[in-house]
C-alpha positions as CSV (number, residue, x, y, z in Angstrom):
1,M,0.0,0.0,-0.2
2,S,1.4,3.5,-0.9
3,E,2.4,5.9,2.1
4,M,0.1,8.8,2.9
5,M,1.4,12.4,2.4
6,N,1.0,14.7,5.0
7,T,0.0,18.1,4.0
8,G,0.3,21.4,5.0
9,V,-1.7,24.5,3.4
10,W,-0.7,28.0,4.1
11,W,-3.4,30.7,3.1
12,D,-2.3,34.4,2.6
13,M,-5.6,36.0,3.6
14,D,-4.1,39.4,2.7
15,T,-3.2,38.5,-0.7
16,C,-6.0,35.8,-1.3
17,P,-9.5,37.0,0.7
18,F,-12.6,34.9,0.9
19,P,-13.9,34.6,-3.1
20,K,-16.9,36.6,-3.4
21,G,-20.4,34.8,-2.9
22,F,-18.9,31.7,-1.3
23,D,-20.3,30.3,2.3
24,R,-17.1,31.4,4.2
25,Y,-18.0,28.4,6.7
26,Q,-17.3,26.1,3.9
27,V,-13.8,26.9,2.7
28,R,-12.0,24.4,5.3
29,Q,-14.4,21.5,4.1
30,S,-14.3,22.5,0.5
31,I,-9.9,22.3,0.5
32,E,-10.2,19.4,2.3
33,S,-12.4,17.5,0.2
34,A,-10.7,18.7,-3.0
35,L,-7.4,17.2,-1.3
36,E,-9.0,14.2,-0.5
37,N,-11.0,13.6,-3.9
38,H,-8.0,14.9,-6.5
39,L,-4.6,14.9,-5.2
40,P,-3.4,11.3,-4.5
41,L,-1.9,9.8,-0.7
42,T,-3.7,12.8,0.9
43,S,-5.7,12.3,4.2
44,S,-7.8,14.7,6.4
45,A,-7.3,15.3,10.2
46,I,-10.3,12.9,10.6
47,G,-7.8,10.5,8.7
48,D,-4.5,8.2,8.9
49,V,-2.5,11.3,8.3
50,P,-2.3,14.8,9.7
51,F,-3.9,17.7,7.9
52,T,-2.7,21.5,8.8
53,M,-4.5,24.5,7.5
54,S,-2.9,28.1,8.6
55,A,-4.6,31.3,7.5
56,I,-2.3,34.2,8.2
57,G,-3.0,37.5,7.5
58,D,-3.4,41.4,9.2
59,L,-6.5,40.2,11.3
60,S,-7.5,43.6,12.0
61,R,-8.6,43.8,8.2
62,I,-10.3,40.4,8.1
63,P,-14.5,41.5,8.1
64,E,-15.6,39.9,11.4
65,A,-17.8,37.3,9.9
66,D,-14.8,36.1,7.4
67,L,-12.7,35.6,10.9
68,E,-15.4,33.8,13.1
69,A,-15.5,31.6,10.0
70,I,-11.9,30.6,10.0
71,L,-11.7,30.3,13.9
72,S,-14.8,28.1,14.2
73,T,-13.5,25.6,11.0
74,G,-10.3,24.9,12.7
75,F,-7.9,27.0,11.0
76,F,-4.7,27.8,12.7
77,T,-4.5,31.6,12.4
78,K,-1.5,34.0,13.1
79,H,-1.6,37.8,13.2
80,V,0.7,39.8,10.5
81,T,1.1,43.4,10.1
82,D,1.9,44.9,6.2
83,G,5.1,43.5,4.8
84,S,5.7,40.6,7.1
85,S,3.4,37.8,5.8
86,T,6.5,36.4,3.6
87,S,8.6,35.9,5.9
88,V,6.2,34.6,8.4
89,L,5.0,32.3,6.1
90,M,8.3,31.1,5.2
91,R,9.1,30.5,8.7
92,D,6.2,28.8,9.6
93,M,6.4,25.9,6.5
94,Y,10.2,25.6,7.6
95,A,9.0,24.7,11.3
96,W,6.2,22.1,9.8
97,A,8.3,20.4,7.1
98,Q,10.9,20.0,10.2
99,N,8.2,18.1,11.7
100,H,6.7,16.3,8.5
101,P,9.0,14.6,6.5
102,P,8.9,13.2,2.8
103,P,6.7,12.3,1.4
104,A,4.4,15.4,2.1
105,R,3.0,18.2,0.4
106,V,3.1,22.2,0.7
107,I,0.5,24.4,-0.7
108,L,1.0,27.9,-0.8
109,I,-2.3,30.5,-1.5
110,S,-1.0,33.4,-1.9
111,D,-0.6,36.3,-4.4
112,H,2.5,37.5,-3.2
113,E,5.6,37.7,-5.6
114,D,7.6,34.8,-5.2
115,D,10.5,36.3,-5.4
116,D,11.4,36.5,-2.0
117,F,10.6,32.4,-1.8
118,V,13.0,32.1,-5.1
119,E,15.9,34.6,-3.8
120,S,16.1,32.6,-0.4
121,R,16.2,29.3,-2.1
122,F,13.3,28.2,0.6
123,F,11.2,26.0,-2.0
124,E,14.5,24.8,-3.6
125,S,15.7,23.5,-0.4
126,L,11.9,21.9,0.0
127,I,12.1,20.1,-3.6
128,A,15.6,18.9,-2.7
129,A,14.4,17.3,0.2
130,E,11.3,15.3,-1.8
131,Y,8.2,17.7,-0.8
132,E,5.3,18.4,-3.4
133,I,4.5,22.2,-4.0
134,I,1.5,23.5,-5.1
135,R,0.8,27.1,-5.6
136,A,-2.3,28.7,-5.5
137,Y,-2.9,32.4,-7.0
138,R,-5.8,34.7,-7.3
139,K,-4.7,35.2,-10.9
140,L,-2.2,32.4,-12.3
141,P,1.0,34.2,-13.3
142,L,2.0,34.2,-17.1
143,V,4.7,31.5,-16.0
144,S,4.5,28.9,-14.0
145,P,6.8,28.9,-11.4
146,N,9.4,26.1,-12.3
147,Y,9.4,24.8,-8.0
148,A,5.8,24.2,-8.1
149,S,4.4,20.9,-9.0
150,S,1.0,22.7,-9.9
151,T,-0.8,25.9,-10.4
152,L,-3.9,27.0,-9.6
153,T,-6.4,29.9,-9.1
154,W,-7.9,30.6,-6.1
155,D,-11.5,31.6,-6.6
156,D,-14.8,30.6,-6.1
157,S,-14.6,27.9,-8.9
158,L,-11.4,26.6,-7.0
159,L,-13.2,26.1,-3.7
160,S,-16.5,24.3,-5.5
161,S,-14.6,21.9,-7.7
162,V,-11.1,22.7,-6.2
163,F,-8.4,20.8,-7.4
164,S,-10.3,19.4,-10.4
165,S,-8.9,22.2,-12.2
166,L,-5.1,21.4,-11.2
167,A,-3.0,22.7,-14.2
168,L,-0.1,19.9,-13.9
169,K,3.3,21.2,-15.2
C-alpha cells in the first residue's frame, strides 16, 4: 500500500481573501474534500495522516464574520502586519517541514510575488528534500514557477471544484 502524504496548507488572507459569494464556513471543508478527492495519497485530520491549515494575515483587516468562520472551522491563525507575511509564511512552512518529513505536500495560497521564496532558495530546499509544492494564486502568473508541481487559481470555482482544475506542469 502507498504511504499517505502529510499536507500543509498556508493561506495568505491579505492577498487571497474569501471569494465573493462563497460560504465562508465551507472554505476548509471544500479544500479538504478537494485534496482528498483530487490529490493522491492525502488524508484529512480525521484520517490517518495530519492535515494542517494555517490562515495568515492582518487579522484586524479581516471582516468579523470572515474571521469568525476561519476560527470556527479549525484553521490555525496568525496575525501579521504589512510586509511581514512572506517571512512568516516561510518560517511557518519551514517549522512544519521539520516535523513532517517527505513524502509531504506544501500548498501555498498567496498572491505575493515569488521573489522572496526564490531568492532565499526556500522552495528549492524543499524540492531537494522531495516535498511536493503546489501554488495557488488569485490570478495565475504568465509563467508557472519552476518549483511548483502544480498551480491553480483561488476563487469560487477553486473552492467548489477545487483541485479538479489543477494545471499540472
